[in-house]
N, C-alpha and C positions, 0 to 999 in steps of 0.2 A: 232659690236664691236672694243675696243679702241684699240688708237695707241699702247699703248706697249703691246699689246695680240696681234696684227698684228704684231710687233719688233718679238715678239718672236718666230711667224711662218717660217721667214728667217732662213735656214740653208747656211753661208757662205760657208761650202765645198760641198756641191752638185755638180754633174759631168753634168746629166743633165739638166740644170736652171741656170743659171748665175746669181748673185748675183743684180746685174742691173734689168735681168726682173722678178725676183720674188718684190723688191719694187715697178716696174710695175705695176703689177699687184695687188701687196695692198695697192698701193696709197701711199707708205710712201716715203721721200726720203734716198738717199745711205745713206748722210752722217750721218744719225741718226740710221743707222746699225752699222757705227764702233767708234759711238761717246760711252768713256767714260769716263764718271766725277771726275773728282779729287777730294780727299779726303779731307775734311777739313783741315786745316791748326792747328797746334798746338795753334799759334801766335792767330789767331782768336776764338780758341776755350777759351783761355784766358782770352782775350777782352771780348767774350761775358757774360764770369761768371761774372768779374767783371762789367760789363754794368747792368747787371741784380739783381747785391746786393748793388748797389747804386740804382736803378731804384725802386729796393721797399723800399729804405728810402727816395727818392724822386721822388716822380713820375712825379713832374712839369718840371724836369730835359729834355730838347728837345735833338738832335745832337750836339748843338752848346756848350752847360755848358757842358754836358756828357763829350766831346774834351776836353774841358779846364780842368776836371776833372781824364781824365785819363793821358795828358799831367802833371800835377800836380804825377800823381803817377809816372811819370816815362818812360812812354809808349807812345812816340811820335807818334801820327795817323793823318791823316786829317779827316775832317768834312764828306767829301762822305764815310769812310771807316764805319767810327760812321754810318751815317744815314745806308747804306748798313746792318751791324749786327742790330742795331734796328728791319730794317724791316724783316730780314728774323726772328727776337725772334718775330716780332707781337705786340712791343713796340712801344708808340709814346705819348707823353707828355701831360698831363691831365691837361687841364686849362678851364676855361672857354670859350666857342666858341661866337661869337655874335646873339644877337635874335633879329634879324633885323626885320623878316617877322613874328613876334608873334606879337599880339593888347596884351595889355599890360589889365591888371584885371579894368572891367569896363566899360571897352571903347567898343564902339562896332562901326561897320561899317557900314556907314550910306550912302543912297543908291545915292544920289549926289557926293558921291566920290568910288564909286564903278568903276572898268573898264570900255571902253567901248566896250571891246571885251566879259565884260560878260556876259552870256547869260541869259535872264530867264526863269524858268523851266515852258515849257509846257507843261502838259498830255495829247499828240498827239497819235494817232493811227499813222501807220508805212504810211499811203495817205499822210495823213495832214502835214507830218514832214517837206518836201522840203519845201511850202508852208510857216512855218511858220519861216523856216530859212530866207528865202529871204526877209520875213520881219523885219526879226532881223537883217540882216544885212543892207537891205533898211534903217532903224533907223537910226543905227551906222552908218554907210560910209557914207548916201545921195541921194544913191540910186542903184540897181538891173540893173547890165550889161549897157551895152551901143553900139550903132550903131547895126550893123544885129544881137549880141546875146542877144538885150537887152526880160529881162525876163517881162511880164504881169504878173499878179498876178490877179487870178478873183474874190475872196472874201480875202482878207490880214487880216482885222482884224476878223474875224469868226474864223478865224479856230487858230487862239493862245486864243481866249478867250471866 
């Protein structure tokens, strides 16, 4: 049952069960029963309309430029308010994001540039998987375990190849 449905079940005027006990039984906070959301301010609605109009013309404007635009129109607002309104409307600046993890066209990843943590593909049964994993760890780290928890491999190479 959703939280809204559980809140609807609370009866504040019930004589036999208090609101506190009803909230405990339904596992909701008492403050959520008494909370009444504020209606949207007219000034916020006006600002949202202006932001939406400007965003359609210039979708690359972020909160800083949008704040400057609104100030030029005679609406003194700060950037946090513009950020909040843009977030409520689901707007964000459109600009090229960094493409740091995508290789360029024609460039392949050479085996010697592969990170040490990248495990090779081992088509194994479930029984041979732990042994192959120990080999991978030993090859990339140098040893498997130490002291009383040292792992001895029976057939390390035969399991993976």
